[in-house]
N, C-alpha and C positions, 0 to 999 in steps of 0.2 A: 068451278066450271072445269070439266075435263078437257084437256088439250087435245086437239085433233092432229094426228100425225100423217105424213105422206108415206104410207106403207103399202104400196102396190107390189105385185109379184116381182117385177124386174128389180125393184129396190131391195126386197127381201132376199132374192137370190144373190144379188151382189153383196149384201151385208153378210150372208152366210158364207160366200166364197172368201170374202175378206177376212172373216173370223178364222176360217180354216187356214188361209195363207199365213196369217200372223201366228196362229197356234203352232204350225209346223216349222216355220222358218224364223221365228223370233222367240217365242216362249219355250218351245220344246228344247232347243239347244241349250238355253239357260237352265232349264229345270233338270236336264240330263247331267249337266256339270254339278248342280247342287246335290243331286241324288248320289252321284259317285263320290262326292267329297264328304258327305255326311252319313252315308249308310255303309257299314262294314259288316259283312256276313249276315245281312238282313236286319241289322239292328242299328239304331241311331248311335253315332260315335263322333267325337271331336278329336280323335287321335291324330289325324293329319294336321289339324290346326295347332295342336300342341307340339307336334314335330316341327312345324313351321317356325314356332317361336324358340324352341330349344336347339334346333340345328343351326350351327353358326353359318353355314352356307346360305340357307334360305333366309335367315334373319339378316345377314349382311346384305343380301340382295334387296330385301324390303327397305332397309335403312338407306341404301344407295339410291333406290328409286324415289324414296321420300326426299332425300337431299336434292336429287335432280329436279323433282317437281317444284320444291320450295324455291330453290335458287333461280330456276327458270322463270317462275312466276314473279319473284321480286325484281329480277333484272328486266323482265318485260314491262312491269309496272313503271320502273324508273325511266324506261325509254318512252313509253306511251303517254304518260300523264302530261309531261311538258308540251309535247307536240299537239296533243288534243286541246290543251288550254290555248295555245297560240293560234291554232287553226280555227277553233270555234269562236273565240272571243275577239279576234281581230280581223279586219277586212283590209285587203290590199290587192294590188294588181297581180294576177297570176295565181290567185288562191286555188282556183279550180285545177290548175296543173299540178300543184303540190299535193292536193287531195288525191289526184290520180296516182302520184308516185307512191302513195301509201301501200297500194296493193301489189307493187312490183315484186317484193320478196316472195310473195305467195306462188309465183309461177315456177319456182324450183323447190320441190320437196327436199327437206334436209337430208334425207336418205341419199339423194343424188348429189347434193352439194358437198357432202362429206368426201366424195371421191376426189374432187379437185382440191378441197381444203387440205387433205393429207399431203398432196403434192407440194402445195405452197408453204405449209406450216410444219412440215416434218423437220426432224432434227437437222437434216442437211437439205431442206427445201429452199424455195426461192427467197422467202423473207429472211431467214437466218443467214443465207449466203450474201444477200444484199447488205445486211447490217454488218456482217464480218468484213465485206469489201470496203464499206464506209468507215470502218474502225470504231463503230458505235458499241460493239460488244466484242469480248475476247473469246467467248465460247458459245456454242449454239444454245438457244433458249428453248426450254420445254414448254411450248405454247399450249399443248394439250395435257397439262399436268394432271396428276391423279389418275394415270392410266387411261387417259382419253376423256375424263370427266369434263374438263374445261371445253374441249372441242365439241362435245355433245351439247353443252349448255349454249355455247355461242351459236351453233347452227339452229337450235330450236328457238332461241330468242329472235334471231334474224328472220325466222320464218313465221313466228307467232305474234310478233308485236302488232301487225295489222289487225288481227282479230281482237286483241285487247283494245286497240285504238278505236275500232268501230263501236264497241260497246261503251267505252268511256266517253267518246265524243257524243254519242246519242244521248247519254245520260246528262252530260254537261249542257247540251243545247236545250234541254227541256227544263232547266232550272229557272224558276221565276226570278228575274233580276231584282224585283222589288225587295226580296228577302235579303239579298246581299247589300242592297242600298240601305236598308234599315239597319243592318249591322254596322255599316260604315258610319251612319249617323250616330251610332252609339259608341264610336271610337275604335271599332275593330278594323284592321287592315292587314294586308300582306299575308304572311303565313298563318297568322292567327285567324284571319277571316276564312282562309282556305280550310284550315283544320277544323274550325268550329261550325261553319255554315256550308261551304261549297262541297267539301268532300263527303260529309254525312248525307247530303242530298244526292250525291252521285253513287252512293253505295250499291243500290240495286244493279245499276249498269256495270259497276266495277266488279262486283261479285260474279255476275254472269260471265264476264270475260275472264276473270281470274280462275274460275272453276274449269272453264274449257281449257285454258292454258295448262293448269296443273295436271288435269287428267291426261291431256295429250302428252305432256312431257313424261308423266309417270308410266304411261303405257306404250311409249314410242319403241318400236322394235328395230326398224331399219337403221337409224342413225347409230345406236350403240353397237350394232353388228359391224358396221363399216369401220367404226373407230376402235373396234375390239374391246369395248368397255362392256364386258359380258356379265358381270355380277350385278345384274338388275333383274327385276321380276319378269319383265317381258322376255328377256333372253332365256331365263330359266324355263319359262313355259315353252318357248320355241325349242329348246334343247330336249325337252321331255317328249316331244312328238314321236320320236323314233321308238320309244318304249312306253307308249301311252297306256297299253293294256296291262303292263306289269308294274308301272309306277303311278299310283293314283295321286301323288303329290301335286301333279300338274292341275288336277281338278280343284284341289284346295287353293292353289294360287289363283286360278281363274275366279273362283268364288270370292276370294279375298279382294281381288281387283274390282269385281262387280259390286260387292258390298261397300267398298271404299267409295266408288262412284256414287252410289245411292246415298251414302252417308253425307257426302259433301253437298249434294243437291238438297238433301233434307236440311242440313245445317244452314244453308243459305236461306231456306224458307223460314226456319225457326228464328234465325238472327234478324231477318228483315220483316218477317210476317207480323211480328208484334209491334212494329213501329210504323208510323204513318208518314208517308212521303208525298201526300197530295199537296199540290200548289194551286192556289186560287187562280193565278194568272198563267198557268202552264200553257205554253203554246205562243204566248205573246212575249217572245224573248228578243225581239229586234233591238230593244234599247241596250241589251247586254253586249251587242257587237259594236265595237268602235274602230274607227280608222287607225291603222298603224302608222307611226311616224316613219320617216325615211330610214332612220337608224335601226328601228325595230324590224322594219321590212327586210333590211339587209341581214339582220341577225336571224330572222326566221328562214330566209333563203339559205343562209350559210348552214344553219342547223339541219334543215331538211335535206339539202344536197349532200352534206357530209354523211348523214345517216343513210341516205340512199346509196351513196358510194360504198360505204362499209357493207351494207346489205347486199350489194352487187358483187362483193369479193367472191362468194361461192360460185356465182354465175360465171364470172370471169375465169376463175380457176378451172372450172369444168370445161369451158370453151378452149382455154389454152391447152389443156390436157388432150382434148379431142383432136387438135390440129398438130400435135407434136409427133415428129418422127423419132426424135430422141430428146429426152429431158431428164438429165441426170447430172447432179453436182453443178448446176448452172442456174442463174437467176431467171432467165427466160429460155424457152425451148431452143435447142441448138439447131434443129432442122424443123421446117414447117411442111406439113403435108395435109392433103384432104382425103387420103386413101381410107381412113378409118370410117368416114361417112359412107363410103362405098361398101366397106366390109360390114357395116351395120345392116345393110340390106342383102349382103351376099353370104356372110357367115351363117352356117346352118342354124345354130341356136338363136342368134340375133334376129335373122330374117324371119324365122318361124315364130319367134316371140312377138314380133310386131304384128304378124298376121293373126295370131291367136288373140292378142289384146284388142285388135280392131273388131274381131268377131264378138268377143266377150262384151266389149263396151257397147257395140251397136245393139246386141240383144238385150243387155241390161237397161239401156236407155229406152228402148221400145217398151219394155215392161214398166219402167218408171213413168213414162208419159201416160200409158194406159191407166195404171193404178193411180198415179198422182192426180190426173185430171178428174177421174171418177170420184176420188175422195174429196177433192176440193169442191166439186160440184155438189156433192151431198152436204158438205158443211155449210156452203154459202147459199144454196138454192132450194133446199128441201127442209121440211120439218120432220126430223127423226129423233127418236129418244137417244140419250147418251152421246150427244155430239161431242161433248168434252172428252169422253173416254176415247172415241175414235180419233180425235185430233191428237190426244196425248200419245196414243199407241203409235200413230203414224210418225210422230216426231221423236219417238223414243230412240231410234237408231242414231240420231244425232248426238245423244248423250252417252250412248254405250261405246266403249272402246272397241275398235275393230278387232283387236286381239282377242277379246272375249267371245265375240260372235264367231270369228273364224275357228277358234278352238272348239266351240260348241258344235259347229257344223261338222268338223272333222271327227270328233268323238261320237256325237249323237247319231251320225249316219254311217258309222263304220260297220262294215259287213252287210250293208244294204245295196240296192242298185244305185244309190247315190254316193257310194264310197269314193272319196276323193283319191284314194290310193290307186284305184283302177282307172277311173275316168273322171277328172275333176271339173270338166266344162259345165255341167248342170249346176253344181254347187257354187262355182265361181260366178256364174251369171246371177244366181239368186243372191249370193253375198254382195256382189256389186250393186244389184238393184235395191236390196234392203238398205244398204249403207247410204245410198244417195237419194232414196225416196223422199226424205224431208225437203230437199232442195226443190223437187218438182212440185210437191204439195204446196209449199209456200209460194212458189212462183205463180202457179195456176190460181191459187186462192187470192193473191194480190190482184191479179188481172180480173177475176170475177167480182171482187169487191169494188173495183173501179168501173165496172160495166153496169149501166143502168138496167134494172130488171124490167123497166117499162118497155124496152125494146122487145124483150122476149114475150112479155104479156101481150103486146100489140100483135106479134106474129101469131100467137096462139088464139087470140080473138078473131083473127082472119082465117082460122081453120087449120093452121099448121100444128102438127103433132109436136110433143115435147122433144122427140128425137130429131125431127126435121128442124125444129127451132135451134137446138144445140148445134147441129151440123152447119146450118146456113146463117145463123145470126150470132150465137154465142162464141163458137170457136174462132171464126174470123176476127172477132173483136179482141180476143185474148191471144191471138196467134203470136204476137211479139213475146209475151210472157212464156208461152209454151216453147218457143224456139230458144229463148234464153235459158230456161230451166233445163231443156234437153241438152244444150251445148255444155252446160256446166256438169251435168250428170255424166256425159260422154267423156269430157276431158279429165275429170277426177277419177273415173273408172279406169282410164288408160294408165294412170300412175298410182293406182291403189297398191299399198305396200303390204299391210298385215295379211289381208286375205290371200294375196298372191304368194307370199313367202310360206304361209302355213298350208294352203290347200293344194298347191301345185307340187307334185312329187316327181313326175316323169318329165325329162327335159323337152319331149315333143309337145308338152302342154304348158311350158313355161310362158307366163305373161312377161311383159317388158321388165318390170321391176325384179322378178325372180331371175330373169336372164342377166340383168345387170349385176345382181348379187353373185351369181355363179361365175360370170366373166371376171369379176374382181379377184377371184382366186387364181386366175391364170397369170403366170409370172411375166410372160412375154408381151403380148398385145392386148390382154384382157382389159386392163384399166382404160386403155385408149378407145377400144370399141365401146366399152361401157359408158365412157364420157360422151362419145358421139351419140349413143342412144339416149343419154340424159339430155343432150341438147335438142334432140328430136322431140322428146317429151316436153321439154320446157317451151319449145316453139308451139307445140300443140296446145298446151295449157294457156300460154300467152294469147294465142289466137282465140281460145275459148273465152277468156276474160274480156278481150276486146269486143268480140261479137255480142257477148251477153251484156256488156256495158252499153253497147249501142242500142240494144233493145230495151233494157231496163232502166238505164240512166242512173240517177241517184238511189233508186230503190234496190239496186243490186246489193248494197251493203246490208240490207235486211236479211239476206240469205245466210250471212256469216255471223249473225248475232244469236245469242242463246235465247 
């Protein structure tokens, strides 16, 4: 029997427009990079990839990026697994508060946290001076050994472990407790039970989180720049922007990163796709949660508060830097001032960057709301062909590194009316919107799934058109989801790093993050103004998380899962 689809003219026009939008601003930038990396003088060639392997500079950058991604993923795993097990499997007073603390590190991008961390952990920074004063060390410790490698790893782990936790905790909470109970009855317990039963069943969730963490660390641009750890792939691509037309190696590096991303997602499908993880009693996991004893409760609180305290060190260091009149060769700032917060709104570059970021973020959020709601409505309320393809394309930007898309925009639209070198605002709005569109789609889709279709059908049976039904019935019912998704899109766009660093060339169009990077190069007051701007961004993102959490509740975590 032939399936009947809802393909009226408005739907067809929107689908056509959506296809054009994704073709121009998702697939074209990627295909442009592929073409320039693989076609030389009109013929297919792999010469740039061969140079990538044989040139010690590029090969060293690739190895360093791999090392960064692997170490960050392993460290994030070691941090996330224990707290996920304790918070999912045990019940105790205040559990909700500790679950809320998990998201605290995400309110400060590692790019901003690196500013304050350099002040506190430098060779003659606060930590070394304190240890010298206490007589615990005889000479300063190189906390960021490896030319800044350790510092980059620490910042990324402290920022990314919540994402790993959300995926691992979701997987752990869905395990059928009867399987573990059967293993215990067979004599398995402790680490053997975890290694042979629990962890294999968690693999889908763990791989989802691990892939996100690895790709994020591999392609992070801002943190290595601040720590001056420059021999990584992301920084090599960034450095190639100035001579992009003369040096096609940047295209090859971008294609390499893109292929690597696709490979890891494909690998996860291959490794997990051939194995079955279905559980008969999935969802009935209440028996797996048991009350924690007083001692264990104290241990959990101690572990979580200690971890949160460590994760808050970058936040504290940025704050102290922002209120310092003078902070040199002393454990704490020698003089306190609030003038740099004023300068953040008075300094020409800083004040203009805040205005530019507000405009860019508002425009991109409006675009995300319009596109995201329309896509979510098509997926949940209509019968159209290739729903899975539309959903996959809409969520694709979540898997693509921002570095890849930003470079594709810069190169693909060079010489056109969208050339970022002349006027970057249109491309920055598009880049911000495309990167955050998945948040809006998922948020609106979740709201539509939880809204009964019967209410809309009743309105239409009484004579209301589909458009009137959407405006007067559907949208008011999912307003909380739309507000939450919009807040997150706006807040993340304000602190977007890769797009801002790559697409903004003229200082009159610098967004906040590009202005922070530029101000860090000023010897006198630059780092202090940059820190004040970082605190402003942190406060904005914190408010965004709080408001989104108020609207979405526990469903907010779903937006950060693969």
